[in-house]
C-alpha positions, -999 to 999 in steps of 0.1 A, spaced: 173 -231 -14 193 -227 11 209 -254 14 224 -245 -17 229 -211 -13 253 -223 14 269 -249 -9 275 -225 -37 294 -202 -8 315 -232 5 326 -235 -28 337 -203 -34 363 -205 -4 371 -240 -13 408 -244 -29 404 -280 -43 372 -262 -66 402 -238 -78 375 -210 -82 379 -176 -76 395 -163 -45 371 -142 -27 393 -108 -30 388 -118 -68 351 -117 -63 356 -82 -44 347 -92 -10 372 -81 19 396 -105 35 379 -113 68 405 -104 85 405 -65 78 374 -56 72 386 -25 67 408 -32 43 395 -6 16 408 25 40 440 12 44 468 30 25 499 12 18 533 25 15 552 -1 19 574 15 43 582 13 78 596 37 104 605 19 129 618 -21 133 592 -45 137 594 -81 152 573 -105 134 560 -136 149 545 -163 127 524 -195 144 509 -223 133 506 -262 146 536 -281 132 555 -256 116 563 -277 85 549 -253 58 524 -224 65 548 -202 93 581 -212 74 565 -199 44 556 -166 58 589 -162 76 611 -169 45 584 -140 31 596 -116 58 632 -126 69 649 -100 43 625 -72 40 638 -39 52 634 -29 88 614 -64 96 623 -95 117 609 -123 110 603 -158 138 581 -192 130 567 -216 159 540 -239 164 518 -246 186 520 -283 189 544 -307 211 556 -319 176 563 -290 164 592 -284 149 600 -256 165 576 -249 198 568 -213 204 581 -204 238 573 -172 260 604 -157 247 592 -158 216 558 -141 223 576 -114 244 599 -108 219 570 -101 190 555 -67 183 533 -89 164 520 -124 161 501 -132 130 485 -171 135 473 -187 111 441 -203 127 420 -190 159 431 -224 178 464 -210 177 456 -179 190 440 -197 220 464 -219 225 486 -189 229 463 -171 250 465 -200 274 495 -210 276 511 -175 274 489 -155 292 509 -127 308 536 -128 282 501 -122 254 483 -98 274 489 -70 255 504 -83 224 489 -78 192 477 -114 176 460 -117 140 441 -146 130 452 -150 88 421 -176 84 447 -199 66 441 -236 70 467 -262 68 459 -273 31 494 -259 17 527 -270 7 557 -248 18 563 -216 -5 529 -229 -21 517 -199 -47 484 -196 -29 497 -195 6 522 -168 -4 495 -143 -22 473 -152 11 498 -144 39 513 -112 23 475 -98 15 472 -105 50 504 -95 65 510 -62 45 473 -54 56 482 -44 89 518 -38 91 512 -10 65 483 5 75 482 39 84 
């Protein structure tokens, strides 16, 4: 019986099954466990630099940068952790960023190992978005917006 429950739980999160997303089912996003307490006013009081990181920065991080680059009071960049990335993350990127959004835990680990001094005092948010999307995929845009807005507009 336990295996069946685990399978059902996994199916909820599998994109290919096109089932409801966790937040549509009333579950909180794992990135923001206190999401119900966040008050969003969609106004920033100072300019903020957001760095979006994935592996090869082909789909996820460029999508995130596209969503936020023209918003008022927000500067956005994207980079990748892989040597094969279109634009590899650098120490200067880490220093520039006020908040770093990474798609997966492995990206955060790589940043902490490769740039220990630069990342020491940085807020690094793991969004938990797997590499299952194309550039500007509707679901990807929704997941990124949900995670990022909860962090940058929190009170």
